[in-house]
N, C-alpha and C positions, 0 to 999 in steps of 0.2 A: 769211105768208111766202109771196112770187112760187116760183113753178115753174120750173124751169129745163128751155125745152122746143126750146132751139139746137143743131143739129149744128156750126155754126159759129161763128166769132167775126169779124168782118169789122169792125166799127164801133160805136162808140156811139151811132151814129145809129138801130142797129136795135135797140137795148135799149129797156125802159122804165125808168123810174125804180124800180120796184119790182125789176126783175132787177139792176139796177145795185145797188140796196142787198142784194140777195142774195151778192153776190160780194163784196163790201165785208164782210158779215157772216161770210162763210165764212175771209176773211182774218185774221181776229181770231185763231181757232183756230190757223191753219195758222202764223202770227206765235209763238204759243207754243212751237212745236216747237225755236225758234233758242235757247231755255236749256235743251234738252237733250242731255245728255253723248251720247246716239246720236240720231244726227236721221235715220235713213233709217226709214222707213215701208214695210208692205208692202200699201197703199193700191192703187199699179195696178203691182201685181206682172206680169207677163205683158204689160204693154204698150208700146210702140214711140211714141217721140217722136223725129223727124227734125226737124232744124233746117236749113231751106233758105236762106241769105242771100246773095241778089246785089247786096248793099250790104254794107260793112265794119261789122263793131257789134262791142263790147265789154261794153256795158252790159246790153245787152237779150238778145244771145245765152248770156252766161255766166248772168243770171238765168235764164233759162227753162232750161240744164240743170240747174243748180243745184236748183229748182223740180220737174223732173221726176224728177230721182236720189233726193230728200228721200222722193221718195212712193213710191218703189222700180221706177219704170219704167228701162227703157233707153234709151240715148240715142244717136243717132249725129248727129254734126253733117259737113256737108254739104259740102267748100268747092269752091265754084262753080268758084274760079280754076282749079283741078288736077281739075275733074270734067272729062263729054264737052260741058258746055256751049262750055268752050273749044274743041272741036272743032269746033262747030258744031251740037250737038245742041238744037233747040228746046225752049220752056219746058215747054210742054205733054210732050215724050217725057221729059221731065229728070221731071217730076211725077207721070207714067206710070211710070216705071224705080222712082222714089224708093216710092211704093205697092207695086210689086210686090213691093220689096223689105222687104213687112211693117208697114208704117207703119201704127199707129192715129192719129196725131196729127201733122202735118207743121205746124211753126211758118215762115212765110214771110216774108220782105222782100225788098222790089223797087222800084226806082228809079221804076216806072210805075206811076201810080193805076190801080184798078183790077185790077191783077196778084193779088191773093188771091182778087178773086170769080173771076176765070176760075178760078183752079186750084179753089178749092171746086165749080167747075160741073163740073170735067172727073175728078175722083176722089173715089171714095168714103166714105173716110176723115175725120177733123176737120180742121179749118183755122182756125188763129190767124195774126191777119195781125198781124204785128209790125211794120208801117210799108209804104205803099205809096205812094210820090210823094210829092204835096201834100196827100192824100187824107186818111186819119187814122192815128194809132198807139193803138189803142183801151186795150193793154195800161199805155201810159205815163199815159193818161187816167185809167185805173183806180186806179193806184197814185199818184198824184196826188191824186184824189177822198180813198182812204182817208188818206193824210198829211194831208191836212184835216180829215178826219172824226177823225181820231184826236186832234189836238190841239184842234177847236173842239167837238165833241160832235155836229154838224151841218150842214145847209149854209142853212137858210131863211132869208134876210135878211143872210148874208154876202154884203161885196163882196168880188171877188177881181179885179185887175188881170194881165192878161196882154200882155205888155211886148214887140217885137220885131218881127222880122218876120212879120208874121202872112199873108200872101198865102200864102209858101211853107211854112207851118210844118203839117206833120199833127199833132204835138202839140197845138198851138191849138186848132185840129178837135174834135180829140177831148177837150178840155177844155170846150169850150165847150157840145158837146152833153151832156155828164156835169153842168157844174154849173148850166147853166139845166134840164134834168129835174129835178134835185134842189131847186130852189128858189133858188139863188146868186144875184148880179147879177153881171156880168162886164163888165168893160169892157177894149176892146183897146188898145192905145197904141203906134204908131210912126211914121215916115216915112210921108206919103202914096203915096208910089212903093213902097211894101212893104205898104198895106192892100187887100185884095180888095175891088172895086168890089161893093157890096150885102153886104159882111157883116152890116151892121145886123139882114138879114132873117132872122138866127139868135139875134136877142134878145139883142143885145151893144150897148153903148154904144160908139160910137167917139169918141177922143180923140188928139190928136194932142201935145198936150204933159204930160209922165211928173208933172212935180212936184205940177201942182194933181189928179190922179188917185190919188197915194201918200197925201196927208192923211188919207184915209178907208176906206184901203184894209184889210182884215180879211188879207189875202194878196197877195203881189205873184207871178205865175210868170214868171221873167226866161228868157226864148227864147234858143237858143242862137243865135249870128248866123254864116251860113254867109257864108264870108269871098267865095267865089267871088261873090258878089252883088254885091261893090265891083266887080269887073272888069267888071261888065255896066252900070257906071253908073247902079245903083239909088239911092245915095246918095253923097255928095262924098267922103267918106273915113271911114275908120276911125275915127280920132281924133274929127272930127266927130259921127261918130254915137256915140261913147263918151260927149262931152259932153252931146248933146242925149237918149240914151236909156239912157244905162249906170247899173247901181245901183252905186253908190260908197257912201261910209261916208257923206256927207252927206244924201244921199237916205234911207241906211236909219233916220238921225235924225227925218225926217219923219213915218214909220210911226208908226203909235199903237204902243205899248209891247208889243201882245201878237200884233201881226200878225207873219206866217210870211212867209220868203224863201224862195222855191223856185227850182230851175233844173234842168231835166232831162238835161243832162249829155252831154258832157264840156263843163267851161267855158273861154271862150277867156278868160283873167282878162287883165282889162285893158280889155278890150273893153267885152264886154255887162252883166259882174261883176266889180269890183276882190276884191284877196282878201281888203281888211277888210270886204266887205260877206259876201262868202262866207262869212267866219269870224265873224260877227253872230251871238250865242247865239240870235238869232231863225230864223237859218237852218237848214232841214230837209232840203239836198243829201244828206247820206250818208246819213239816214233815209230818205230815196225809195229810194232802192237796195235799204236791207234790205225796204223794203216792197214792192218789186217782186217779189221772192220770192216772200211771203208773197199776193200780188194773184195770182201767175203758176200759184204751187201751187191753189188757190182754182178757177181755171179750169180747168186740166186734168182736175182729178177733178169738175168738172161737167161737164166735154166727155166726160169718160169715162163719164157715166149713175151717177155716186153722187150717194147722198142725204144730208142734212144731218147725220143722226146718224151717219153710219159714216166720217167723214173722217179722224179722228183714231186709230180703231182697227186 
């Protein structure tokens, strides 16, 4: 079993396969708490987790809050719109203020790539990247990995298709880093205008036609389409995108019977995925949400210096 030696979690590019497996192995016991009548644990009693989100979020922020509270930590959600940032305070000043308030862990989301790294270089407490620009979203990547492992048992030789706006997706990058390190084969699919040059160097196969890629997929992760990209002319129209790259009932039928349908949420129903596909028995979209809490519990525990045998005590 790997030993966790990281003070921060900034991206899956920084982790070894063994360290990723360590997080996934701890998420299992964390998920057992879901069935308890009383879910509160004393594991992180006395610790303070502060969420610092410069972008709107519901799923990720709520997931971190639930994870921290179930482990017994105190949680403070800082609303940037109502903070001194709105009065002109700098990112660094805000970070130092948050740390001075007693933070043991800061969970940060920011529209600029590298913001989490800058924060980690500025403060003494631990930092978790909850998404920075088009760089990484490591906890989403980990929960996607855990969901696959939970259903498939492992990764070696699995074929996973990631479809959508690969160029601007931090989820895609974290998934690629994690899946390839654990032995899965990844195919990225999307319009040429939404495919970053040189993505092949990350060890993935690039395709531009979704239907052919689905026939041999063990799982497909449908990325949320950021509709503001359409205004920039990066694809002809939402309707055209849905026709060529949307996951619908017909495409779901092309998948192998035991393939998984995933989506990081929230969904644009009728655009990147239809309601029929989202409700397919093979869809694990709601499972991803609950698995997100379990994975984030495991991470908070590790960053607090916890040992494997003390997680549930």
